C-alpha positions as CSV (number, residue, x, y, z in Angstrom):
1,X,84.9,62.1,54.1
2,X,88.7,61.6,52.6
3,X,88.9,65.2,50.7
4,X,88.6,67.0,54.3
5,X,91.4,65.0,55.7
6,X,94.1,67.5,54.1
7,X,92.2,70.4,55.5
8,X,92.0,68.9,59.1
9,X,95.8,68.3,58.8
10,X,96.5,71.5,57.8
11,X,94.4,73.2,60.6
12,X,96.0,71.0,63.2
13,X,99.4,72.4,61.9
14,X,98.6,76.0,62.1
15,X,97.0,75.3,65.6
16,X,100.1,73.7,66.8
17,X,102.1,76.6,65.4
18,X,99.9,79.4,66.6
19,X,101.6,81.0,69.6
20,X,100.2,80.4,72.8
21,X,98.3,83.4,74.8
22,X,100.3,84.8,77.6
23,X,99.1,83.8,81.1
24,X,97.0,86.3,82.8
25,X,98.7,88.3,85.4
26,X,98.1,87.2,88.8
27,X,95.8,89.1,91.4
28,X,97.4,91.1,94.3
29,X,97.9,89.0,97.3
30,X,95.2,89.9,99.7
31,X,96.1,90.2,103.6
32,X,92.9,90.6,106.4
33,X,93.7,92.7,109.2
34,X,91.4,92.8,112.3
35,X,91.3,96.1,114.1
36,X,89.8,95.7,117.5
37,X,89.9,98.0,120.7
38,X,93.2,98.5,120.7
39,X,94.9,95.6,118.7
40,X,95.6,94.7,115.4
41,X,95.0,90.8,113.7
42,X,97.4,90.3,111.1
43,X,100.0,87.9,109.6
44,X,103.5,88.1,110.9
45,X,105.0,88.0,107.2
46,X,103.9,88.5,103.9
47,X,105.5,88.6,100.5
48,X,106.6,91.7,98.7
49,X,104.5,92.9,95.7
50,X,101.0,94.1,95.0
51,X,99.0,93.7,98.1
52,X,95.5,94.4,98.9
53,X,94.8,95.1,102.7
54,X,91.6,94.4,103.8
55,X,90.8,95.7,107.6
56,X,87.7,95.1,109.2
57,X,86.8,96.9,112.0
58,X,84.5,94.9,114.8
59,X,85.6,97.1,117.8
60,X,83.6,99.8,119.5
61,X,85.6,102.6,118.2
62,X,86.8,104.0,114.9
63,X,89.6,102.5,113.7
64,X,92.5,102.8,110.5
65,X,95.6,101.0,109.6
66,X,98.2,102.8,108.9
67,X,101.6,100.6,107.4
68,X,104.5,102.6,107.8
69,X,108.5,101.4,107.6
70,X,111.7,102.4,106.3
71,X,114.5,101.0,104.3
72,X,117.2,99.1,106.5
73,X,115.4,99.9,110.1
74,X,115.1,97.8,112.6
75,X,111.6,97.4,114.3
76,X,113.6,99.1,117.5
77,X,114.3,102.1,115.3
78,X,110.7,102.1,113.9
79,X,108.9,102.0,117.2
80,X,111.1,104.5,118.4
81,X,110.2,106.9,115.6
82,X,106.6,106.3,115.5
83,X,105.1,105.7,119.0
84,X,105.9,109.3,120.1
85,X,104.8,112.7,119.4
86,X,106.9,114.6,117.3
87,X,107.9,115.0,113.4
88,X,108.0,112.1,111.3
89,X,111.5,111.1,110.6
90,X,112.7,111.8,106.8
91,X,113.4,108.2,106.1
92,X,110.0,106.9,107.0
93,X,107.9,105.5,104.1
94,X,104.3,104.8,103.7
95,X,103.2,102.6,100.8
96,X,99.8,103.2,102.0
97,X,97.1,101.6,104.3
98,X,93.4,101.6,105.2
99,X,91.5,104.5,105.9
100,X,89.5,105.3,109.3
101,X,86.1,103.4,109.3
102,X,83.5,103.2,112.0
103,X,82.3,100.2,114.2
104,X,81.2,97.4,112.0
105,X,82.6,98.8,108.6
106,X,85.9,97.5,106.4
107,X,88.5,99.6,104.4
108,X,89.9,98.0,101.4
109,X,93.2,99.3,99.7
110,X,95.8,98.0,97.2
111,X,99.4,99.1,97.5
112,X,102.9,98.0,96.8
113,X,105.1,96.5,99.6
114,X,108.8,96.6,99.0
115,X,110.7,94.1,101.5
116,X,111.5,95.4,104.9
117,X,110.1,96.0,108.6
118,X,106.7,97.8,108.8
119,X,104.6,98.7,111.7
120,X,100.6,98.6,111.5
121,X,99.5,101.5,113.5
122,X,96.4,103.4,114.7
123,X,96.7,107.0,115.2
124,X,92.8,107.5,115.7
125,X,92.2,109.3,119.3
126,X,89.7,107.9,121.8
127,X,87.2,110.1,123.8
128,X,89.7,110.7,126.4
129,X,92.0,112.1,123.7
130,X,94.6,109.8,123.8
131,X,95.4,108.4,120.2
132,X,95.0,104.3,120.0
133,X,98.9,103.9,119.2
134,X,99.6,104.9,122.5
135,X,97.6,102.3,123.9
136,X,99.4,99.6,122.2
137,X,97.5,99.6,118.7
138,X,100.4,98.5,116.6
139,X,101.8,95.3,115.2
140,X,105.0,94.4,113.7
141,X,105.1,93.3,110.0
142,X,107.9,91.5,107.9
143,X,107.9,91.9,104.4
144,X,110.2,89.0,102.7
145,X,111.2,89.1,99.0
146,X,109.1,88.0,96.4
147,X,109.9,84.5,95.0
148,X,112.4,84.1,92.2
149,X,110.8,84.6,89.0
150,X,107.3,85.3,90.4
151,X,105.1,87.3,88.0
152,X,104.1,90.9,88.8
153,X,100.2,91.2,89.7
154,X,98.1,93.0,87.5
155,X,97.2,96.6,88.7
156,X,93.6,97.2,89.8
157,X,91.3,98.8,87.3
158,X,90.4,102.3,88.6
159,X,87.4,104.5,87.4
160,X,88.4,107.7,89.3
161,X,92.0,109.1,89.9
162,X,92.4,111.1,93.0
163,X,95.7,113.5,92.7
164,X,96.6,114.6,96.2
165,X,99.4,117.8,95.8
166,X,100.2,120.4,98.4
167,X,97.5,121.4,99.5
168,X,94.4,120.1,97.3
169,X,92.7,117.2,96.0
170,X,92.2,116.9,92.2
171,X,89.4,114.2,90.8
172,X,89.3,113.2,87.5
173,X,85.7,112.9,87.4
174,X,83.0,113.6,90.3
175,X,82.3,111.0,92.7
176,X,79.2,109.2,92.6
177,X,77.3,106.7,94.5
178,X,78.0,103.3,94.3
179,X,81.5,101.1,94.4
180,X,84.6,102.9,93.0
181,X,88.0,101.8,92.9
182,X,89.9,105.3,92.9
183,X,93.6,105.5,92.1
184,X,95.5,107.8,94.6
185,X,98.3,109.6,93.1
186,X,100.6,112.0,95.5
187,X,101.9,114.3,93.1
188,X,103.2,116.5,96.2
189,X,106.6,117.1,97.4
190,X,105.4,115.1,101.0
191,X,103.6,112.5,102.4
192,X,99.8,112.9,102.1
193,X,96.5,110.7,102.5
194,X,92.7,110.7,101.4
195,X,90.3,110.7,104.3
196,X,86.9,110.3,103.2
197,X,84.0,111.5,105.7
198,X,80.3,111.6,105.5
199,X,78.5,114.8,106.4
200,X,75.7,114.5,108.7
201,X,72.2,115.9,106.9
202,X,72.2,119.5,106.9
203,X,76.1,119.6,108.0
204,X,78.8,121.6,105.9
205,X,82.7,122.0,105.9
206,X,82.1,125.1,107.9
207,X,80.4,123.1,110.7
208,X,83.5,120.9,110.5
209,X,86.0,123.4,110.6
210,X,83.8,125.1,113.7
211,X,83.7,121.7,115.6
212,X,87.7,121.1,115.0
213,X,88.3,125.0,116.3
214,X,85.8,124.1,119.5
215,X,88.1,121.4,120.6
216,X,86.1,118.4,118.7
217,X,83.6,118.5,121.5
218,X,80.0,117.4,121.3
219,X,78.4,115.4,118.2
220,X,80.6,115.2,115.2
221,X,79.6,116.8,112.1
222,X,80.8,113.9,109.9
223,X,81.6,110.5,110.3
224,X,84.4,108.5,108.8
225,X,83.8,106.4,105.2
226,X,87.1,105.0,104.6
227,X,90.2,106.0,102.7
228,X,93.9,105.6,101.9
229,X,96.6,106.7,104.6
230,X,99.2,107.6,102.3
231,X,101.1,107.1,99.6
232,X,104.2,108.4,99.8
233,X,105.5,111.3,97.4
234,X,105.6,110.3,93.9
235,X,104.0,106.7,94.7
236,X,100.3,105.5,93.9
237,X,97.8,103.0,95.4
238,X,94.3,102.3,95.0
239,X,91.2,102.6,97.2
240,X,87.9,100.7,96.8
241,X,84.9,102.2,98.5
242,X,81.2,102.3,98.2
243,X,79.4,105.7,98.6
244,X,76.0,106.4,99.6
245,X,74.6,109.7,98.1
246,X,74.9,112.6,100.4
247,X,77.9,115.5,101.1
248,X,81.3,114.0,102.0
249,X,84.8,115.8,103.0
250,X,88.0,114.7,101.3
251,X,90.7,115.4,104.0
252,X,94.3,114.9,104.8
253,X,95.4,114.8,108.5
254,X,99.0,114.3,107.9
255,X,101.0,116.7,109.7
256,X,103.1,119.2,107.5
257,X,106.7,118.6,107.0
258,X,107.7,122.2,107.7
259,X,105.3,123.4,110.6
260,X,103.8,120.0,111.4
261,X,100.2,121.4,111.6
262,X,97.8,118.8,109.7
263,X,97.4,119.6,106.2
264,X,94.0,120.5,106.6
265,X,94.9,123.8,108.3
266,X,96.6,124.7,105.2
267,X,93.6,124.2,103.0
268,X,93.9,120.3,102.4
269,X,89.9,119.7,102.8
270,X,87.3,120.0,100.2
271,X,83.6,119.1,100.5
272,X,82.0,117.3,97.5
273,X,78.5,116.2,96.6
274,X,78.0,112.4,95.7
275,X,74.6,111.9,93.8
């Protein structure tokens, strides 16, 4: 056994001198938002950094969770700008939020949150035509600076990239049935969103357009499947979504910075087949 001792000592020295593996990057902070008719349940304060918003909808109506703020803005200024109809202010920032889903469903998005004041809002209209935000469906959120020396969270691994521009969607690869993490990039000069809607069997984009032009009367030809509200121009975010086989719409309802019309009016709506 004595002949092994020098070798074991050498191995011990090598192991002691080998550089330690760097610690793995932490995961994004997970924040649950509960959307009911017509209120949000969520934390009052969260730390800055990579954040996964998981919105669950136990309500009876479809809901979304738009997260909007403005550098240095007070809650009074945010509410004055966001709780009335009209063009969006130039200073508004929308890092991202959970797209609309139906009752009993959930929407999961990951965004980078900067310190500041934000509102969580739902702009989906009820059957009476009144947007939920006008029924009190908004909530204040404070994002505090991350602790000094906090490690940066690792970005989610995506298998599809969706690039948003004026006025189109570009997918890096066709969408397939199953669960995907979609990297959402806004390469346009203004705010956009990625809303995903599943068309009813036998329905097409033309049916949806006809339904919209008719004042959204009758049974809608598509139902919300989730999405990503935002991000701001030049920013990115991630949407985790499970898709069933079928035909879908990629849609953007954001009002245009120039004429105030929804972007789908400018052609930012696209039918895709998921197999």
